[in-house]
C-alpha positions as CSV (number, residue, x, y, z in Angstrom):
1,X,-28.0,57.6,-27.8
2,X,-24.1,57.4,-28.0
3,X,-23.0,54.8,-25.5
4,X,-19.8,54.0,-23.9
5,X,-17.1,51.8,-25.4
6,X,-18.4,48.9,-23.3
7,X,-22.0,49.4,-24.2
8,X,-21.1,49.4,-27.9
9,X,-19.1,46.2,-27.5
10,X,-22.1,44.6,-25.8
11,X,-24.5,45.7,-28.4
12,X,-22.3,44.5,-31.3
13,X,-21.8,41.1,-29.7
14,X,-25.6,40.7,-29.1
15,X,-26.3,41.5,-32.7
16,X,-23.7,39.0,-34.0
17,X,-25.0,36.2,-31.7
18,X,-28.6,37.1,-32.6
19,X,-27.8,36.8,-36.4
20,X,-26.5,33.2,-35.6
21,X,-29.6,32.3,-33.6
22,X,-32.1,33.7,-36.2
23,X,-30.4,31.5,-38.8
24,X,-30.9,28.5,-36.5
25,X,-34.4,29.5,-35.6
26,X,-35.4,29.2,-39.3
27,X,-34.6,25.5,-39.0
28,X,-36.3,24.6,-35.8
29,X,-39.8,23.9,-37.3
30,X,-38.2,21.4,-39.6
31,X,-36.9,19.3,-36.6
32,X,-40.2,19.1,-34.5
33,X,-40.8,15.5,-35.9
34,X,-38.1,14.5,-33.4
35,X,-38.2,15.9,-30.0
36,X,-34.6,14.6,-29.2
37,X,-33.3,15.9,-32.6
38,X,-34.9,19.4,-32.0
39,X,-33.6,19.6,-28.4
40,X,-30.0,18.6,-29.5
41,X,-30.2,21.2,-32.2
42,X,-31.2,24.0,-30.0
43,X,-28.5,23.1,-27.5
44,X,-26.0,23.5,-30.3
45,X,-27.4,26.8,-31.3
46,X,-27.3,28.0,-27.7
47,X,-23.6,27.0,-27.3
48,X,-22.6,28.5,-30.7
49,X,-24.2,31.8,-29.6
50,X,-22.4,31.8,-26.3
51,X,-19.1,31.0,-28.1
52,X,-19.8,34.2,-30.3
53,X,-20.4,36.3,-27.1
54,X,-17.3,35.0,-25.5
55,X,-15.1,35.7,-28.5
56,X,-16.6,39.3,-28.8
57,X,-16.8,40.4,-25.1
58,X,-13.6,38.6,-23.9
59,X,-11.8,39.4,-27.0
60,X,-12.4,43.1,-26.5
61,X,-12.1,43.0,-22.6
62,X,-9.8,40.0,-21.8
63,X,-9.3,40.9,-18.1
64,X,-13.1,40.9,-17.2
65,X,-14.5,37.9,-15.5
66,X,-17.2,35.7,-17.0
67,X,-20.5,34.2,-15.7
68,X,-22.9,32.5,-18.4
69,X,-25.5,29.8,-18.4
70,X,-23.7,27.3,-20.5
71,X,-20.1,27.5,-19.2
72,X,-18.3,27.6,-16.0
73,X,-17.7,30.9,-14.1
74,X,-14.3,32.3,-14.6
75,X,-12.5,35.0,-12.7
76,X,-10.7,37.8,-14.6
77,X,-7.4,39.6,-14.0
78,X,-9.6,42.6,-13.1
79,X,-11.6,41.2,-10.1
80,X,-13.9,44.3,-10.2
81,X,-15.6,43.7,-13.5
82,X,-17.6,40.7,-14.9
83,X,-19.7,39.9,-17.9
84,X,-23.0,38.2,-17.1
85,X,-24.3,36.5,-20.1
86,X,-27.4,34.5,-21.3
87,X,-26.9,33.6,-24.9
88,X,-30.4,32.4,-25.4
89,X,-33.1,33.5,-22.8
90,X,-36.3,31.7,-23.8
91,X,-34.8,28.4,-24.9
92,X,-38.2,26.5,-24.7
93,X,-39.9,29.2,-26.9
94,X,-37.0,28.8,-29.4
95,X,-37.4,25.0,-29.4
96,X,-41.2,25.2,-30.2
97,X,-40.7,27.8,-32.9
98,X,-42.1,30.7,-30.8
99,X,-40.5,34.0,-31.8
100,X,-40.0,35.3,-28.3
101,X,-36.5,34.9,-26.9
102,X,-33.4,37.1,-26.5
103,X,-29.6,37.5,-26.0
104,X,-29.0,39.1,-22.6
105,X,-25.6,40.8,-21.6
106,X,-24.9,42.6,-18.4
107,X,-21.8,44.2,-17.2
108,X,-21.0,44.1,-13.3
109,X,-18.6,46.5,-11.7
110,X,-17.7,45.9,-8.0
111,X,-20.8,43.8,-7.5
112,X,-23.2,46.2,-9.2
113,X,-24.7,45.9,-12.6
114,X,-23.7,49.0,-14.5
115,X,-24.8,48.3,-18.1
116,X,-27.2,45.9,-19.7
117,X,-28.4,44.8,-23.2
118,X,-31.4,42.6,-24.0
119,X,-31.6,41.9,-27.8
120,X,-34.8,40.4,-29.3
121,X,-33.6,39.3,-32.9
122,X,-36.9,38.1,-34.0
123,X,-38.5,41.5,-33.6
124,X,-35.3,43.5,-34.1
125,X,-35.7,45.2,-30.7
126,X,-32.5,46.3,-28.9
127,X,-33.2,47.2,-25.2
128,X,-30.1,48.8,-23.4
129,X,-29.1,51.0,-20.5
130,X,-26.1,52.3,-18.7
131,X,-26.0,53.5,-15.1
132,X,-27.2,57.2,-15.0
133,X,-27.8,57.4,-18.7
134,X,-31.4,56.1,-19.0
135,X,-32.9,53.1,-20.9
136,X,-33.5,52.8,-24.6
137,X,-35.2,50.6,-27.2
138,X,-33.5,51.1,-30.5
139,X,-33.7,54.9,-30.9
140,X,-36.5,55.6,-28.4
141,X,-36.1,56.4,-24.8
142,X,-37.8,54.0,-22.5
143,X,-40.2,55.0,-19.6
144,X,-42.2,52.7,-17.4
145,X,-46.0,52.8,-17.7
146,X,-47.9,55.7,-16.0
147,X,-50.8,53.5,-14.7
148,X,-51.4,53.8,-11.1
149,X,-54.2,51.5,-10.4
150,X,-53.6,47.6,-9.8
151,X,-57.0,46.8,-11.3
152,X,-55.8,48.3,-14.7
153,X,-52.4,46.7,-14.5
154,X,-50.9,43.8,-16.3
155,X,-48.1,41.7,-14.8
156,X,-45.6,39.2,-16.0
157,X,-43.9,36.2,-14.3
158,X,-42.5,32.9,-14.7
159,X,-44.2,29.7,-13.8
160,X,-42.3,26.6,-12.4
161,X,-42.1,23.5,-14.7
162,X,-41.0,20.1,-14.5
163,X,-42.3,19.5,-11.0
164,X,-40.2,22.3,-9.3
165,X,-40.7,22.6,-5.5
166,X,-41.6,26.3,-5.7
167,X,-44.9,25.7,-7.7
168,X,-47.2,25.9,-4.6
169,X,-45.7,29.3,-3.6
170,X,-46.1,30.6,-7.2
171,X,-49.7,29.4,-7.3
172,X,-50.3,31.3,-3.9
173,X,-48.8,34.4,-5.7
174,X,-51.3,34.1,-8.4
175,X,-54.2,33.6,-6.2
176,X,-53.4,36.8,-4.3
177,X,-52.6,38.8,-7.4
178,X,-55.0,37.9,-10.1
179,X,-58.2,39.2,-8.3
180,X,-56.5,42.5,-7.9
181,X,-55.2,43.2,-11.5
182,X,-56.1,43.1,-15.2
183,X,-54.1,40.1,-16.0
184,X,-50.9,38.0,-15.7
185,X,-48.7,36.9,-18.6
186,X,-46.2,34.1,-18.8
187,X,-44.2,34.6,-22.0
188,X,-41.1,32.5,-21.0
189,X,-38.3,34.9,-21.2
190,X,-37.4,36.8,-17.9
191,X,-35.0,39.2,-19.8
192,X,-37.8,40.3,-22.0
193,X,-40.3,40.6,-19.1
194,X,-38.1,43.0,-17.4
195,X,-37.4,45.0,-20.6
196,X,-41.2,45.0,-21.3
197,X,-41.8,46.6,-17.9
198,X,-39.2,49.3,-18.7
199,X,-41.0,49.9,-22.1
200,X,-44.4,50.3,-20.3
201,X,-45.8,47.1,-21.9
202,X,-46.3,45.6,-18.5
203,X,-46.7,47.4,-15.2
204,X,-44.7,44.8,-13.3
205,X,-42.8,41.6,-13.1
206,X,-41.9,39.0,-10.4
207,X,-40.4,35.7,-10.3
208,X,-38.9,33.2,-7.9
209,X,-35.8,31.0,-8.5
210,X,-34.3,32.8,-11.5
211,X,-30.6,32.7,-12.4
212,X,-28.6,35.9,-12.4
213,X,-27.8,35.7,-16.1
214,X,-31.7,35.6,-16.7
215,X,-32.2,39.0,-15.0
216,X,-29.0,41.0,-14.6
217,X,-29.4,43.0,-17.8
218,X,-33.1,43.6,-17.3
219,X,-32.6,44.9,-13.8
220,X,-30.7,47.9,-14.8
221,X,-32.8,48.6,-18.0
222,X,-35.9,48.7,-15.7
223,X,-34.1,51.0,-13.1
224,X,-33.0,53.3,-15.8
225,X,-36.5,53.5,-17.3
226,X,-37.7,54.8,-13.9
227,X,-38.9,51.5,-12.4
228,X,-38.3,50.2,-9.0
229,X,-37.0,46.7,-8.4
230,X,-36.1,44.8,-5.3
231,X,-35.5,41.2,-4.0
232,X,-38.6,39.5,-2.8
233,X,-37.1,39.6,0.7
234,X,-36.3,43.2,1.2
235,X,-33.1,42.2,3.1
236,X,-31.9,40.0,0.4
237,X,-29.9,40.3,-2.9
238,X,-31.6,40.1,-6.3
239,X,-28.9,38.3,-8.2
240,X,-27.9,36.0,-5.2
241,X,-31.4,35.2,-4.1
242,X,-33.0,34.8,-7.6
243,X,-36.2,36.2,-6.4
244,X,-37.3,39.6,-7.7
245,X,-40.3,42.1,-7.8
246,X,-40.3,45.1,-10.1
247,X,-42.8,47.6,-11.2
248,X,-43.4,51.3,-12.0
249,X,-43.2,53.5,-9.0
250,X,-46.8,54.2,-8.6
251,X,-47.8,50.4,-8.5
252,X,-44.7,49.0,-6.7
253,X,-45.8,49.4,-3.2
254,X,-49.2,47.6,-3.5
255,X,-47.8,45.0,-6.0
256,X,-44.9,44.1,-3.6
257,X,-47.2,44.0,-0.7
258,X,-49.6,41.6,-2.3
259,X,-46.7,39.3,-3.3
260,X,-44.9,39.5,0.0
261,X,-48.3,38.8,1.7
262,X,-47.9,41.6,4.4
């Protein structure tokens, strides 16, 4: 696929940040003897990747706004466009030497995400999409899974950690869903969860209390791959509420009904 100038800027930036992270990732296992040392190292790797993305994206489009995990939000001269960036989605995986993490970049125009890139450097998988142009992984067109039965379907989610208050609600989700499906996976990177639904590797994904930079790029990739995605509250907003449910079209209604408990 030949993408727009903006999409090519995004992919170039993701690859450059990914190369920096891969180099740092090779050093992580040598730091596991010191939890504090490893954590500090990963924080530096994360910040360095964000700085690369800032230089590439704002250097190419200096008038666009900026929203990212590791820095303050900034308004741009162009109030209609904004980069939404997560330089390292799956930080805990990275810290533990698990090769499942990604660089996520979305472009928002007038409040709607119009392009997204999720790059998994460890596997060299670049997921990307633009509004109306379909979704892709490297050179392959993406389509959601064709499965139509819940009992044959695998779903992905994130689980609250560190004593978060939404743990009981998520446990209730699992109690309702697991008897009705083939399995639930928690791989620790929301951007990749959404990309995997787009690629047909999962049938669906849901999560509560996620940040906009975790899911913005994945939302458009899933939509352009033929999936359906909504806020958990049908009257809400995905990026503002941070609660999302997405799946292939055949599964979505039943999947959402179980999670919404209605």
